[in-house]
C-alpha positions as CSV (number, residue, x, y, z in Angstrom):
1,M,32.8,-47.5,-119.7
2,S,32.4,-49.3,-116.3
3,G,29.1,-48.6,-114.2
4,F,26.0,-50.2,-112.7
5,F,23.4,-50.1,-115.4
6,I,20.4,-52.6,-116.3
7,G,21.4,-53.1,-119.6
8,E,24.9,-54.8,-117.9
9,T,23.4,-56.4,-115.4
10,D,22.4,-60.0,-115.8
11,G,19.1,-62.1,-114.9
12,W,20.3,-63.9,-111.6
13,T,22.1,-60.4,-110.4
14,L,18.7,-58.8,-110.6
15,L,17.1,-61.9,-109.2
16,T,19.1,-62.1,-106.2
17,I,18.5,-58.4,-105.5
18,V,14.8,-59.0,-105.7
19,A,15.2,-61.5,-103.6
20,L,17.1,-60.3,-100.9
21,A,14.7,-57.8,-100.9
22,G,11.3,-59.9,-100.5
23,I,13.6,-61.6,-97.5
24,S,14.3,-58.6,-95.9
25,V,10.5,-56.8,-96.0
26,L,8.9,-60.5,-95.3
27,S,11.2,-60.9,-92.1
28,R,11.0,-57.6,-90.9
29,S,7.1,-57.2,-91.5
30,L,6.3,-60.6,-89.4
31,F,5.7,-58.9,-86.1
32,F,3.4,-56.5,-88.0
33,I,1.1,-58.6,-90.1
34,S,0.9,-61.3,-87.2
35,E,-2.1,-60.7,-84.7
36,K,-0.6,-62.7,-82.2
37,D,1.7,-61.0,-79.6
38,W,5.6,-62.4,-79.9
39,P,6.9,-62.3,-76.5
40,L,10.5,-62.3,-75.7
41,P,12.5,-63.9,-73.3
42,Q,13.4,-61.9,-70.2
43,W,17.2,-63.0,-71.1
44,V,16.9,-61.0,-74.2
45,Q,14.8,-58.1,-72.8
46,R,17.6,-57.8,-70.4
47,G,20.0,-58.0,-73.2
48,L,18.6,-55.4,-75.3
49,Q,18.8,-52.7,-72.6
50,Y,22.6,-52.8,-73.7
51,A,22.3,-52.4,-77.4
52,P,22.5,-48.8,-77.3
53,I,25.4,-48.2,-75.2
54,A,27.0,-51.5,-77.2
55,A,26.3,-49.5,-80.6
56,L,27.7,-46.1,-79.5
57,A,31.0,-47.6,-77.7
58,A,31.2,-49.6,-81.3
59,V,31.3,-46.4,-83.0
60,I,33.2,-43.7,-80.5
61,V,36.2,-46.2,-79.2
62,P,37.9,-46.4,-82.9
63,E,37.1,-43.0,-83.4
64,V,38.5,-41.6,-80.1
65,V,41.8,-43.9,-80.2
66,M,42.6,-44.0,-83.9
67,T,43.3,-41.3,-86.8
68,Q,43.1,-43.0,-90.6
69,G,43.7,-46.4,-89.2
70,I,46.6,-45.3,-86.8
71,L,46.4,-45.3,-83.3
72,I,46.8,-41.8,-81.9
73,H,50.5,-40.8,-80.6
74,T,49.9,-37.6,-78.7
75,V,48.1,-36.3,-75.6
76,Q,47.2,-33.4,-77.3
77,D,43.9,-34.7,-78.8
78,A,40.6,-33.2,-77.8
79,R,38.8,-36.4,-78.3
80,L,41.0,-38.1,-75.4
81,Y,39.7,-35.4,-73.0
82,A,36.2,-35.1,-74.3
83,A,35.7,-38.8,-73.6
84,A,37.5,-38.8,-70.1
85,A,34.8,-36.1,-69.5
86,G,32.0,-38.4,-70.8
87,V,32.8,-41.2,-69.1
88,A,33.4,-39.3,-65.8
89,Y,29.7,-37.9,-66.4
90,F,28.6,-41.2,-66.6
91,F,29.8,-42.6,-63.9
92,W,29.3,-39.6,-61.9
93,R,25.4,-39.8,-62.9
94,K,25.4,-43.8,-62.2
95,G,23.3,-44.3,-65.3
96,A,20.1,-42.3,-64.1
97,G,18.1,-40.7,-66.2
98,Q,19.0,-39.4,-69.8
99,V,22.6,-40.1,-69.0
100,V,23.6,-41.5,-72.7
101,L,22.6,-38.1,-73.7
102,G,24.4,-35.9,-70.7
103,T,27.3,-38.2,-71.6
104,I,27.3,-36.9,-75.4
105,M,26.8,-33.4,-74.6
106,V,29.3,-33.4,-72.1
107,G,32.3,-34.9,-74.0
108,M,30.8,-32.2,-77.0
109,A,31.2,-29.5,-74.5
110,V,34.8,-30.5,-74.0
111,Y,35.7,-31.6,-77.5
112,L,34.5,-28.1,-79.3
113,P,36.3,-25.7,-77.5
114,L,39.8,-27.9,-77.5
115,H,39.4,-28.9,-81.0
116,I,38.5,-25.5,-82.4
117,G,39.4,-23.2,-79.9
118,L,43.4,-24.4,-79.5
119,G,43.3,-26.7,-82.9
120,W,44.0,-30.2,-81.3
């Protein structure tokens, strides 16, 4: 019988899990337990402004252009039109206000009727 049980786990594995958990908690809590301010350099702050859109692109792009690891080969795919509408909205708004939320909403407003209504 295979599986992950405490009885089957050796001491080194448990020690590794506990050590990694401890390092993770310590590294994330240093900013909270310190009374000193930790100012970030200007270039880091500027770079962090692009993190949400970069993460969104990293998740969305593979989903738009691939199906189960294979590039899509038809134009009757609702994801293509939803992505095009979202990109058009993004550039129309020129990054003002809640542009990421609006981009997602416009993309979904195009995707859902095509996917559910037409079966694309």
